[in-house]
C-alpha positions, 0 to 999 in steps of 0.5 A, a space after each residue: 112198582 117203583 116211583 119211576 114206574 108209578 110216575 110213568 103209569 100215572 103221567 105225573 112227574 116224580 117231583 109232583 108225586 113227592 110233593 103229594 106224598 109230603 102233603 099227605 095226599 097219597 099214602 106212603 109206599 111200602 118201605 124196602 130200605 131207608 130211601 126206597 119204597 114200592 107202590 101199587 094200584 091203590 097209589 095209582 088210583 089215588 094219584 089220578 083222583 088227586 090230579 083230577 081234583 087239583 086240575 079242577 082248581 081244588 086247593 091242596 087243603 080242600 083236596 085233603 078234605 075230599 080225600 078224607 071224605 072218600 076214606 071215612 065218609 060221614 053217615 049222612 049223605 047230605 054231609 058227604 055232599 056238603 064236604 064235596 061242595 065245600 071243596 069248590 065253594 069259596 070261603 067268605 069271611 064277610 057277612 052278607 044278606 041272604 034274603 035274595 038268595 033264599 028267595 031264589 033257591 026256594 024256587 028250586 025246592 029249598 027249605 030251611 035245613 036242606 043245604 048248608 050256610 056256605 052253599 047258600 052264602 055262595 049264591 048270595 055272593 054270586 047275586 051280589 057280584 052280578 048286581 055290582 056289575 050292573 047286570 040283571 039276569 033276564 026274567 025269561 032266563 032265570 026260570 030256565 036256569 032253575 029248571 035246568 039245574 034242578 033237572 041236572 041235580 035230580 038226574 045226578 042224585 038218581 044215578 048214585 050207585 047202590 051196589 056198594 058204599 065205596 062206589 056211592 061215595 066216589 060218585 058223590 064226592 068226585 062227581 060233585 067236584 070234577 064235573 063242574 069244569 065240564 059243565 061250564 065248558 059245555 055251557 060255553 060251547 052251547 052258547 056259541 052254537 046258539 049264537 051262531 044259529 041266531 045271528 046268521 048274517 044275511 050274507 051267509 044266507 045268500 046263495 053264491 054263484 059258481 065263482 063264489 060271489 054272492 048271487 045278485 039274482 
């Protein structure tokens, strides 16, 4: 297919496709002349992956790393997860005390060597930001966080496809990266639902008359 058709089928503008090509995020097409090339379903699939990553907030540089992991996955599944997580974990250049973070993740089953320093540093920085804001996660809430997150992780890892290495890599990398915005959005929906259910006002609970005014009986 020509680039115009690739654009139409992917829903991505020609200008953006050319940008992705320049950045090496999608492979070059098969040249038919000096200025023309053709593309196939491989390019279409890669475009959709790239768009999902970029729209999830992953930088171009980190997207390139994720794509590299898809194309040439490391032998160790933990390294594969590390590559995926690195795409959405900010890089912190300042040193930080990870004592509180270590204590917290130990409650998830963490032991030394089970996750990389960058991920642990992300927990430490998050805890520090909460503390700087003068906020504290209630004692009854943190255990719920940990239990829910561990159950979520167990379910995700258990669902890794075993039929082919390619399917497993795709699931691990993309599932780790592009699902996070969905989880955050669902949390916000759930909070609003829970808030509505808890803070129902007496006014909304009172029966109304036929004219719509609250009953005084």
